[in-house]
C-alpha positions in Angstrom: 100.9 51.4 -94.3 104.3 53.0 -92.9 105.9 55.3 -95.0 109.3 57.2 -95.1 111.2 59.2 -97.4 114.2 59.0 -95.7 116.8 56.2 -95.8 116.2 54.0 -93.1 119.3 51.8 -91.9 117.2 48.5 -90.3 118.2 45.3 -89.7 114.4 44.4 -89.2 113.7 43.8 -93.2 115.5 44.1 -96.3 114.1 44.7 -99.9 113.9 41.5 -101.8 112.0 40.9 -105.1 109.7 37.7 -106.1 112.3 34.8 -106.3 111.3 31.7 -108.4 113.4 28.7 -109.0 113.5 26.9 -112.0 114.4 22.8 -111.6 114.5 20.1 -113.4 117.1 17.4 -114.7 120.2 18.3 -116.8 119.2 19.5 -120.1 115.7 19.5 -119.5 115.3 22.9 -120.9 115.7 24.5 -117.8 118.2 28.0 -119.5 115.7 27.8 -122.3 113.0 28.6 -120.0 114.5 31.4 -118.3 115.5 32.8 -121.6 112.0 33.0 -122.7 110.7 34.0 -119.2 112.9 37.3 -119.1 111.5 39.3 -122.2 108.2 38.5 -121.4 108.5 39.6 -118.2 109.8 42.8 -118.9 107.8 43.7 -121.2 105.6 43.4 -118.4 107.5 46.1 -116.7 109.7 44.1 -114.3 112.8 44.8 -113.1 114.4 41.1 -113.8 117.9 39.5 -112.5 119.1 36.2 -112.9 121.0 33.5 -110.8 123.2 30.3 -112.0 124.6 27.7 -109.6 127.8 26.5 -110.7 128.5 23.4 -108.8 131.7 22.8 -110.6 133.5 26.0 -110.0 133.5 28.9 -112.4 136.1 32.2 -112.6 135.7 35.5 -114.0 138.9 36.9 -113.4 142.0 36.1 -115.7 146.0 35.6 -113.4 147.9 38.8 -113.3 145.3 41.1 -113.9 145.1 44.0 -111.4 141.6 42.5 -110.1 143.0 39.6 -109.1 146.4 41.0 -107.2 143.6 42.6 -105.2 142.2 39.2 -104.2 145.6 37.5 -104.0 146.7 40.2 -101.5 143.7 39.2 -99.2 140.6 41.3 -100.8 137.6 40.0 -99.9 135.8 41.4 -102.5 136.7 43.5 -106.1 134.1 45.4 -107.9 134.8 45.8 -111.7 133.4 49.0 -113.5 133.3 50.3 -116.7 131.1 52.4 -118.6 127.9 50.2 -119.2 129.1 47.1 -117.0 129.5 46.2 -113.5 130.5 43.1 -111.7 131.3 42.2 -108.2 133.9 39.1 -107.8 133.5 37.7 -104.0 135.0 34.5 -102.4 133.1 32.7 -99.5 134.8 31.5 -96.5 133.2 28.7 -96.4 132.4 25.7 -99.1 128.7 25.3 -99.2 126.0 25.4 -101.4 125.3 28.3 -99.6 121.6 30.0 -99.0 120.4 31.5 -101.7 117.6 33.7 -101.0 120.6 35.5 -98.7 122.8 36.0 -101.6 119.9 37.8 -103.4 119.3 39.1 -100.4 122.7 40.4 -100.7 122.9 41.4 -104.7 119.3 41.8 -106.0 117.1 44.4 -103.9 116.5 47.2 -106.4 115.3 43.9 -108.5 111.5 42.7 -108.8 112.0 39.4 -110.4 114.5 36.8 -109.9 114.7 33.6 -111.5 117.2 30.9 -110.2 118.7 27.8 -111.9 119.2 25.6 -109.8 119.7 25.2 -105.8 116.8 22.6 -106.3 117.7 21.1 -103.0 117.2 24.6 -101.4 114.1 24.4 -99.1 113.0 27.6 -98.8 113.2 28.0 -102.6 109.6 28.3 -104.5 110.2 26.4 -107.2 108.6 25.4 -111.4 110.0 22.2 -112.3 110.1 21.2 -115.6 109.4 17.2 -117.1 110.9 15.9 -120.6 109.6 13.0 -122.1 113.1 12.6 -123.4 115.0 13.1 -120.4 112.6 11.9 -117.5 108.6 12.7 -117.2 108.8 11.1 -113.5 108.5 14.4 -111.1 110.7 15.1 -108.5 109.0 14.4 -105.0 111.8 15.0 -103.1 111.8 19.0 -104.0 110.2 21.4 -101.5 108.1 24.2 -102.5 107.4 22.9 -105.9 104.5 25.5 -107.3 104.0 23.8 -110.7 104.7 21.6 -113.8 106.2 22.5 -117.0 105.8 19.7 -119.2 105.6 18.4 -122.7 103.7 15.1 -122.0 100.4 15.1 -119.9 101.3 14.6 -115.6 99.1 13.6 -113.2 99.3 15.8 -110.2 97.6 19.0 -108.6 99.7 21.7 -109.3 99.1 23.6 -112.5 101.0 22.1 -115.5 101.8 24.3 -118.0 103.5 23.4 -121.8 107.3 24.6 -122.5 106.0 27.1 -125.0 103.3 28.6 -122.9 105.1 31.4 -121.6 102.5 34.2 -121.6 100.5 31.7 -119.2 103.4 30.6 -117.0 104.3 34.4 -116.3 100.1 34.7 -115.9 100.5 31.8 -113.3 103.6 34.1 -111.4 101.8 37.0 -111.6 98.9 35.9 -109.8 101.2 33.9 -106.9 102.9 37.5 -106.2 99.4 39.6 -106.1 98.3 36.3 -103.5 101.6 36.9 -101.9 101.1 40.7 -101.1 97.7 40.3 -100.2 98.8 37.8 -97.7 100.7 40.5 -96.0 99.0 42.4 -93.3 101.8 45.3 -92.7 104.0 46.8 -95.1 107.2 49.5 -95.0 107.5 51.3 -97.7 111.0 53.6 -98.0 111.2 56.1 -101.1 109.1 54.2 -102.8 110.2 50.6 -102.5 108.7 48.1 -100.4 110.3 46.5 -98.0 110.3 43.1 -97.4 109.2 42.0 -93.9 108.7 38.1 -92.5 106.2 36.9 -90.4 108.2 37.7 -87.0 108.6 41.3 -88.5 105.3 41.9 -89.0 103.8 41.4 -85.4 106.2 43.1 -84.0 105.8 46.2 -86.2 101.7 45.6 -85.9 102.0 45.3 -82.3 104.5 48.1 -81.3 102.3 50.5 -84.1 99.2 49.5 -82.3 100.5 50.2 -78.8 101.3 53.5 -79.7 97.6 54.7 -81.7 95.4 53.1 -79.7 95.6 55.4 -76.5 95.7 58.2 -79.1 92.1 57.1 -80.2 88.8 59.4 -79.6 86.6 57.5 -77.2 83.5 57.6 -79.3 86.0 56.3 -82.1 85.2 52.9 -83.9 86.4 49.8 -82.1 87.6 47.9 -84.6 90.5 49.3 -86.6 90.4 48.2 -90.4 94.1 49.9 -91.7 97.0 52.7 -90.1 98.5 54.8 -92.3 101.4 56.6 -91.2 103.6 59.0 -93.4 107.0 60.3 -92.2 108.8 63.4 -94.5 112.2 64.6 -93.9 113.7 67.3 -95.8 
């Protein structure tokens, strides 16, 4: 574990939250499930964010307003602030669905959990799929990274299945996945108490770099196998 008490400017890794997509056909109950998950996660101490895909477009700005004029003159980003709210309006330069993980990297760095409605075709986004008997009880086998199902009817699958009202059990499952993901991480970088996400490549690179520096510093009679290295950097 590498710790520093000074803000580090680096492109090697950014803090990202645990991201889970809620997938399903229209009217399957995606929004309803998210609305129930939010308070349960908050009750357990998580900072929760939400993302909703709007394939038909949306606009929170109004023609003629100052913020609208800024955008019309070419400003690529407009930040609106008040005593209790903040909104950022940005434009995409290319027409595409975009990578939701990149979006979350940009806007949700300080959150613990982000619930994503939509983006079901995003292959790198882990998902919970919702099935309902009055909508469609067939699992969408084309979806990637489905880790669990929520269904009001029995489903034949090798994945965990929860009923729509089993919110406590669903969050328990999500916490288990979070813990397992954390245990898989062999290298951690923590800055000012905030864990920085490192992909597999960055973990290997940091590990090799640190081992290369500290191994020659060890005592000759030290145990051969290195089990853990902790480095703390404090700057005032």
